[in-house]
N, C-alpha and C positions, 0 to 999 in steps of 0.2 A: 761506772767509774767503781776503780777499786785502788785500795790504799798503794799502789804501784805505779796506778797512773800521776800521782804528784813526790814519785819518793824522787831523793838526792840521794845518793849512795855514797855510803864514804868505806874504802876498801880495806880490809886487814889481812897482811900474815900473818898469823900469830907464831909463827915458830920463828921468824926473824924479828919480831917489832921486839918482844920479848928477852931479843939473845938467849934462844934455849939451843944447845948445844947440839950440835947435826945430826948426830947419832943417834939413836936411842938408847937410853943404857940399860931398861926395861929395870929398873927401879924405883925407890918408895917415891912416890908421884912429889913432883916438886912443884906449887902453888905458884905459878907465874900468870896464871892467865889473871888472877887477881890484881896486877899490875898495871891492867888496862882498866880499873873499873875506873881511873879519875879522865878513862880517857875518856871517859861517855859522854864529859859535860862539853870537855872540848869539844866533841865532833857535835853535840846540839850547839854551840857556839859557833860556829861555822858554817848554821846553817845546813845542819845537812840530818835526817828524818831518815834513814834507812842504813845498817850496815849488812855488806857480808864479809864471812870471815868463815876462813880457810886456808887452806883443812886445818883439823880441828882433832881428827880421833887414831890412837893409835898403829901410828906408820912405825917403817924401818929408820927413816931417814927423813926424807925434806918434805915427805907427809901425805905425797899422792902412792905411796903403796903402803894401802890400811893394813894393816893386821886387823883390828877388832871394830867393828863399826856400832858397836853400842859402849866401846869408853874413851873417855875421856883422854888423849894421851899423855902421859904420865911425864911428861914434861912439861905441859901446860898447866896441869892438875889432875883435878878427881872431878866427876860427874857431876858433881854437888855445887864446883866453881863455874863451871857451865849455864847450871843450871840460875843461881845469882845476876851471872852477867848480863845475862837475857833479858828476865826478870827488870835488874835495873834500867835497861838498856828501856821496857815498854813501859818502865814507869814516868821514866823520860819522853814518851811518846815516841818513839825509837823505835823500827820494824829489825827483824835480825835474820837477815839466811844462811844458811852452811854452805860449805864447800861440797857436790856428792857427787865423789871417786868411786863410780858405777861401771866404768867402763872394763875396772881390770883392777886385784888384789896385791898385796905383798907376797912371798912367796914363804910368810911362817902366819899365815892367814890361816886356816882353823885346817878351811876345805885343800887347800897344798899341803898342808903338812902330811894330811891323811895317802893324799896320792903318791907323797914320796917317801911312806914309809909304806900301802901297801900293793901300790904303781895298778895293775892290773886288778886288783879285789878290790880295789877301792869305789865303795857310793857314790864317788868327787868327782870318780874321773873325769862325766861327758859334765861336770860345772865349770871347764873352762878349756877354751878353742883351740880347733887343730892336737890335743895332746896326742903321742908319736912316739907308744912304746923301745920306737927301732931306731931311733932316733935317740942323741943325747944333747947338752948344750954347756956350757964354760964353768957349770955346776958340779958337770957328772952325777945331772938327775941319772942317768938309765933313760932318758927321756927329752922328747923334746912338746913344744908348746907356742901357741902365738903369743905375743907379747905388745905394751904399747911401743912404738918412735922408736921399735929394735933393742931394748931394753928390758931383758928378762926378769927384770927384780920388780918390774911390773907384770902379771900374768895376764892373759886378757881371759876376762869370763865371759865362757857359753851363755849370751844372754838371749841366743830360743831354745833354751833351756827352762823349761816352766816351772820348774825347783829354786834357777836362779833370778827368775823372774819375779816368785815369789818373795823368795827372800828379801832383796832388795824392797819388793813393796813393803817388808814387814821393817825394815828397818825406818823407812819412811814414818810410820805409824809410830815405830818407838819414839824418833825425832819429836816428832811434833806429843806423845804422851809425856814424856820426862824433861824436854824443854821449852815449850812450849818454841817454837822453831815458826817462822813465818814463810820460809820458802829455801829452795836449794838450788845455787846455781852448777848445774854438769857439766865435771869436766870432760873433756873432747867429746863433745856434745855433738860435734863432727862424725866420730867414726859413731857412735851407737848405734844399735840396730833400730828402725824402724820401728817397728812393731813393739819394740821394750820401752820407746821412750810415749806413746800409746799408755802405755800398762800401768807408768807412770804417770801420767796426767789423768788417768781417771782413778787412781791411787789419791792423787792430789785435791782433786775437789772435792773426794769420799770425810780428806781425814780435817780441811780446818778450810771456813770459807775464806776466799781470796790468797790461800795458797798459791805461791808465783814458782814457776819453775822457767828460768836461763840457761838454759844452753852457751858452751864453750862453738862456736863455729868461727870459724878463721873465711874460710871462701867459698865457694856458690852464693845460690839462689836463693838469701833469708826464707823466702816464702818454704820452703819445700820443709823448714824447722817449728815454722812460726803459723802459729793455724790451730783453730778451737779441737784440734783432734789429737794436736802433738804439745810443744810450747809454746809459753806466751812472752817468749822473747829472748833475746841471742846477741853476746858481745856482737860488737858494730867494730870490725876492724878495717871496712871501707873508711869509717869515717874518719879510725883512729889514723890511718895512713894520710887519707889526705890533711890532713887538721895541717898537722906540723909540717909535711910535706909542701903543701900551700903558701903555706910562710917562710919555709925557706928557699925555697923558690920562688917565693912574688908570686902566686898565680892562683887565685880569686877561684878563677873558671873550673880546676881543680874539685877545688870543696864544695863550688853548688853546682857541679853536673857529678858529682857524687850524691847532695841531698835531692839534686832532681830525679835523680835514679832509684833511691831507694825508696825518696815519697811514693815514685810511682811504682813499687812491687806492690806495697803498699794498696791500690787503688788509689791512690791520689787523695787520699781519704787520714784525717789530723791521728783517727783510731786503727790504721787499717793497718801499718805496722812500728808498732812502739820497740826502739834499737834497746842496747845495752852503753850509751856512748861512753868515751875516755880516752883519755889523751895516753897513761901509763897504764900500767899493773904488774905485779909480780913476776912476768914474762918477760918484760920490752921495757927497752933502755925509757928513763926519768924522762918527759917531758921536757926541762932545764936544759937535761942534757943536748938533749936531740936537738935545740933551737938552735938553729947558726946564727941567731940576733936573741937575744935574749928577756929583750923586750917587747920580743912579738907572745909571752907570757901574758899578758894583758887580749889582745887582740885573739887569740885562741884560747881561753876563758870566757871570755864573752861566748862564742861560738858553741864553747861547747856547754853550756850552760841555757843559749835562748833555741839551739837547732829543736826539729824535733824530734822527741828522743827523752833514755832517761841520761840526766849526767850519774859520774858516778872520778868521786877522787882519789888515789892511793895515799896512803900513809904518808905521811914524810909530804909531799909535793904540793900541800898547802903553804910549806915551809919555804918551798923553793930550792928542794936540796936535789943535788946531782948524784944518777945511779946511772954507770954504762958497766955493761958488758964487757965481761973477760973471760978466755976459753977458758972451757969446761965448767962451769959457773957460774948461777944466778945469784952467790950470792948478796954481789955488792947492790941488788934489785930490794934484798929485802936486810937492810939495817935493823942491828939493836938501835930505839933512839929510847931517853928517856925525854915524856913529857917538861918535868922542871925544867929542864934545858928550854924549854920555849914557851914557859910561864908569860912572858909578856910579849907574845909572837901577835894577839890584836890591835894593841895598841901602838910594839914598834918593828912588825917586819910588814910588810908591802904588798909580800903576797898572800898572805894571810889574810892580812882586808880584805884584800880583790875579791878572796875566796867567800869570803864572809858577806859581804857586800850580796856577791853572785844568787849564793845561799839563798839570801832574805829576802834580794830580787825574787826567784826564784818559786820561791813559796807564796808569794805576797801576789802574783801574778798570776791566774789559771789559766789564761790563752798561752804560757811559755808552756803548759802541761797534755792541753788537749786543741789549743788551737791550730788550723787548717797555716801552712805554708805559703807567701805569696814573693817569690822572686821580684824586687822593688833597681835593682841599680847592680847591676855587675860592671866591672873593670878589673886587669892584674893585680890592682892597690887593696882596693876600694870595693863592701860589694853592702847591699843595704835588703833590708826581707823586712815581711809583718808578716807576726804571727798573731789571728784575728779568731775570738770564740766571741758564742753568747750577746751581739753587739758589743764586744770588745777588741781592744788595738794593740799592737805591741810593734813598733817598730826600734829594728836591730837596725845599727851599723857600725861595720869598723874599716880600718884600714894597714894596713900593716908598711906604708911607705913613713920616710921617716916623716917626711911634711908634713901638718896640715891639712885637711881634705875639709871642702865645704858640699854636704848634699839637700839638695830640693827632691821631699820626696811630698809622695798624697798623704793627707790627713784629716780626711775632709776638713767639717766646717766646727770646729768646733773649740775658740777658744786656744787658750797658753795651755803648750806643752813644756814639760820639760825632765832632763837627761837624768833617771836614776843612777846615773855615774859621775857625769860632770857637773849636775848641780844648774848645768846653764839651763835658764828656760825661753820658747822662741812661743812667737804665734801664729800661728794657723791662719795663714790670711787667701780665700782663692777656692779653699782646701787644699792647703802647700805648706809645707814650715820648712824654712832654708835650714838647716846645722849646719856645727863643724865641729869633724874630731880630730885630736893630736895627731900625732905620728905613729906610730906601731899602738892604738890606741883603740877604743870601741866605745860605746855607748848603748842607751837604750828607751827611747821616746815616749813616753805614756803622757795622754792628756790630765792636767793639773786639777778640774774638776775631781772633784771629790776627795780630789788629794788629802793624804796623813801621814807629812812629815811635819819635821821638826831642826830648825835649824842647827840646834844642839845638838842635833840624831849626822849632823855631814862629817867628813875625813877628807882636808883638804889633801890632796895628794897632789906632787909634779910629775907626769912620768918623766921618768932619764932622759928620754933621746931628745925631750925637748923644751928648751928652754927660754920663757915667756916673759916679757918686759908689758911692760903700762907705759904706752907714747901718744902723747895728746887722747889721748880716750878710745885708744881702740888699742887690742892685742894683733903684736905683728912675731914673726917668729927669728930669732938668731940665725943668720946665715939661711934661713931657710923663704921657701913662699907656700903659697895655699893655694891649692886644686880646688877650683872650683865644676861638681860634678849637679848638671838639669838634667832632668828627665818629665820636664811637665809633658812634652807633648806626646809622648809616648805612655802614662800609664795609665786606668783609671782612677778615679775616687774613691776612697775606703768608706766602708761603713762608721758606724756612729765607734768613738776610739772610749777607751777600756775604762772602768767605775771604780777602780779599787789602783792607789798607786801607793810605792814603799818610797823610799827618799836616801841615797846616799850619796856623797862629792865620790870620787874617782881613786877609786883606791888602786895605786901601778905598781911602785916599786921603790920610790925614795921619798919616803916624810919630807916634806916641806910646806909651812906655811902656801897661802897663793891666792889672790884675789880674784875674785868670778867677776869679768866681763860681760855685761848681756852682747849673746851672737849678734845682736843687730848691730852695734857700734862696727863689726868684723866686717860688714858686706857693704857693700856698695852697687843696687845696684842689679844683685849678684854679680856682683865681680869682685875676686880677693884684693885684701893691702897688699900693694904691691909698689918696691921702688921703682925710678921709672926708667923706660926701659934703656938699651942701650941704642945710640946711634948705626946702623947696619952699614955695613959694604955694599954697595950695587948690587945687583940680581932679586931672588925672589922675595918675596915680602914676608913680612910674617903679622896677618891681617890682625889673629888673637893680639896683638902688644897694639899696635898701630891704632886698632880701632876697640879697646876694649873689650874683643870680643870673647865670648864663654867659646874654647875647642867644643862644647855641645851641641851651642847653637849653632855652628860650622857647617855650609853643602858640605858635599861631597869634594867638591873642586878648591875652596877653601881651606879643608884640608892638607888634602893636595900639598899647595900651597904653604902651606905651614912647616908640612914635615919638610918641602926641600929649603927652605928658609932656613931649617934649624941643621938639615944635612951639610948648607955651605958654610957654614959656619966652621965649620967641622973640618973643612975641605974642597974639594975642586968636584962639584957631583960631572962623575961622569952620564955616557947615556945609557949606558946599564940602569943606573943608578935611577936617573929619570925616566928610564921607560916603569918602572919597578913601582915607582909613588906611581905611573898618571894608569896601568895599567889596576893596579887595585880600584875598585869603583866600592868597599864595604865599608859602612857607614864604623862600623863599632871596631874592627877593623886598623881603618886611620886612625880612629879615639885613639888607640894603646899604642900604635907606632908613633902620632903626638906627643902622649905622654911618656914615653918612654926616653926621653934624650932629658939629660942632665946637664 
C-alpha cells in the first residue's frame, strides 16, 4: 500500500488558474503561484489529498515548450514560491506531483539554442531526434528536426542519447531535492521511448520512497506502460470516453464493458492496474459541457469515485463550470478563477457538495481503493457493482433514467445498510437488500454496523429532475413511475460487509429541504408503487401490469408478450414485428427492450 493507492487528485493548470499571460515576457517574476495557497484549504475541504499541478517550469507560452527545467516560470513566480506551495500542501496532508515535459523542449532551451548557433559543431546536435542540416523549417533555421504533434515549437528530444537520459534523470533528482515533489505526470508518455521510461523509473525508485510516475497515454493496451519496469499508472482515456458517452447514450453497457476490459488487463485483480481516472482535464471539454443531460453530473461522479482506479477532479469542475474547445485554442478549458467567487460553494453549490461528499466517502472506505470489482446488475439505464476488500463490502448503484429505480442486491446477512449519499436505511433480509435510487442519481451502500455518522452532518438535497411528494406514507414520483430490478436468482451472496462508514445525504444540484422516507415504505413485495393501469384494448396482454409482476421475474414468453402489448399501444403489430419479438429468446435483450418503451 502506497499513498497514491488512496489518492484523490485535484488537477491544476497553473498558468490558466492564475490568469498568467499567454506569452512569457521573460521579465521580473510575478508571484501568481502564491494566489493558489488558499486553494490548498479548499482542496482539502472537498476531500482531495493529492495535487497534480503543471506545467510549472520556464516556457515560452502554454508551458509545454520548456526552456528551463530548474526554474519556475517567471509568470508564476520564483522557486521559493514553489517550495512554499509544496510545503503548505504537505502540512495539510496533501501530496504533490509535477508535470514532467520530457518528450520535447522549447526552441529557447539551451541545447536547441546551441544547435541554432553552432549547427554541426554543436555538442548538443544529437540531443534532438533526426536533426537534418540539409533541411529547413518555418523559422528558417537552416535545419529540421522531429517535433511533437507537427509543432516545431516543441522539438523532440533524442531519448536514446545517454546524455539526454542523464540530464532528465538529474532534473528529477533536482525537483525532489529542491521542492520535495512526490511524483511526476509524464507528458506525452505514449510517444516516450520505453528504455527512457525505464531509466526514469529507476531514478524514481532511487530518489524517494513511493515516488509515483504516471503517464499521459490515450490509446492502446495500458499494460505496455504500467508495470514494474516502467510506470505506476497512466491516464484512463478509455474510461473517460465511456463515462460521458455512456450517459449521453443511456448506455451503461459501454461503461461496464470498458471497466471489465480494463480490469481484465490487470489480471482481474484489484491491484493489477490502478489507472488515473478523470472525466475532464486541461485538454478535453468540461464534463458539464459534454453531458447532454446536466443532471447526469451526479451518476458520472459517483462512478468516477467508486470504480477501480484513482479519481481526479480538474480545477473548477467541482463548481459545475462550462468549458468548450474553440478552434485554435484550449484557453476556454483553462480559465482564470478566483476562489473568492466560490467562497460559499460548500454550503450553496450542489455540485461542490457532491464532490466533497464523494471525496470524504472515498477516504473513509478503503474498499474503494483496494477492493475487487464485481458487477451485480446491468441494464442500459441502471448499473450496480460491489467493491470488496478485507472482509468489507461497498455496494454502488447508479441510474441514468429520469425515473426512480429500485434494485435488489446481494448484501450478506448483516443487519441494516445505509446509503451514504441518500441517507436511506434498508434491512438485509436473506442476504439481500432492496434499495431505491432517484432518477439521474446514484448511491453508495454500506453496512451500518460500527457506523460513525451524525444526523447533524447530513446535507439534504433533492435531485433537480425528480420531484418527490409525500403521499399516504409512501414516496411517489410526479409524472414518473419506478423501475424495479431484481437479480436474486442470478447473484451469489457477498462476504461480511464493511466495518467503517461515512455518511452524508445526497449532494446533487439544487439545494432544498427534503424529508427522508424509509425505502421499505416505497416497496410492496418487490413491486414499485404505481398508478392503477389503464384498461387495455384487446390483443396482447401486458402481464407485468395485470399480475403486478416485475419484468426481471418473467419468463422469456412473458417478456415477449409484454413487448408486443407495448407495441400494440403505438399502432398495429405487423408480421415482421411479431417475428422479430418471437425470434428473440435472450432474456437480457428482452429486458432492455421492454424497458425502452415510454
